[in-house]
N, C-alpha and C positions, 0 to 999 in steps of 0.2 A: 115404722120403720120395715117391718117386713114385707110390706107393698113395694117399698123402694128397692130392696135387696132383690125382690123377684124381679121386678122392672129392670133392675141393671143385669141380672141373669139372661132374660130375655134379649137385652139387646146386645149383649155378648154372643149368644146364640146365632141371632139374626146377623151379625157382623160377621161369623165366622162361616154361616151359611153363603152369605154374599162372596166373600173372599175364594170359598170353595168353587162357587160358580163361574166367578171371574177367573180363576186358575183352567177351570175345564174350558172355557170360552178359548183362553189363549192356547190351550193345547190343540183344541180343534182347528184354531187359525194357521197354528204353525204346521198341521198335517194337511192343511189344505195349500198353504205354500209351497212345501215340500212336493205334493202332488203336482202342483201346477209347474212347479221346476222341471220335476222330471218328464212331465208330458212334452214342455218346450224342447228339453233338450234330448228327446227322442226325435220329434219332428226336426228338429234342425240337423241333426246327423241323418237322418232318413232323407231329406230333401237335398241336403249337401253331396251324400252319396248318390242319389238319382242325378246330380249335375255333374259329379265328377264321372259317372258311368256314361252318359251322353257325350262329353266333352272331356277323355280323358288326359289330354294335355293340359286343362287346367291346373292340374296337380303340381305342374312343375312351376306354375307360376308364383313370383315372391307375391307376399299380401299386398303390397304397392299395386304390382302388375293385375293382381284379381281385381283390386277396388277399380281401377283404369277401366277395365274391361266389363263389371258390374256397370259403372256409369255411362259406357259408350254403347251397351248394348240392350240394358234392363231399364235405364231410367230414362227412357226417351218416350215422347207423346204416344207413339203407337202401344208400346208397352202399357201405357197407362190406359189407353181405350179398350185392351183386350183386359186387363184387370178388371176393368170397371164393369165391363160385360159379363166378366165371370162371378162376379160378387152381387150378393142379391142388395136392391136398395134398401137402405136404413133411413129411419127419419133423422131429422138433422141433431138432435139431442142425442141420439146413441153413436151416430158415426164418430168413429175416433175419439170416444169419451167425451163427446160434446165440443170438440174442437173442429177443425177443418171438415169439410165434408165432400163428396164427388163434386158437388158444384162448385166448389173454390178453386179447381184448377190446380191442386197441388200433386205430384207424384207420388206414390208409395216408394220409399226406400228399402223395404223389407226389413227395417228393424223396428218399426212401429213410429217412427220419425218422418214427418212430411217432408219431400224436398220440393221445391219449386222447380218447373222445368218445363 
C-alpha cells in the first residue's frame, strides 16, 4: 500500500510539473504573439506614413477612394513583376505558407491575401 501511495504522489507531482510547463509555453506563445503584433503595427504605420509623405493628397481620400486608388495603381501586372523581382525566390512549400507561389500568377494585395489580376 505504501508503494501505491508513493506512485500516486509521483503521478500528482508529474501532472503538476506538466501543468506548469504548459502554462510556461502558453505564456511564451502569448509574448511572441504580442511581439509580432507590435512589429506588424510598427511596420504598417511606418509604411503608411511613407506613402502619405510621398503622396500627401492621399490623406484627403475616403477609405473607399483609397481602396480604388490602390486597386488601380498597386494591383497591376507591372507592380506584381516589380514586387516579384524584389522578393527572393522561395521554395514552393514556403511561399505563402504553402499556398499560391509566384508561379501561380496571383498579385499581392498587401494584406497577405493573394488577388487575381
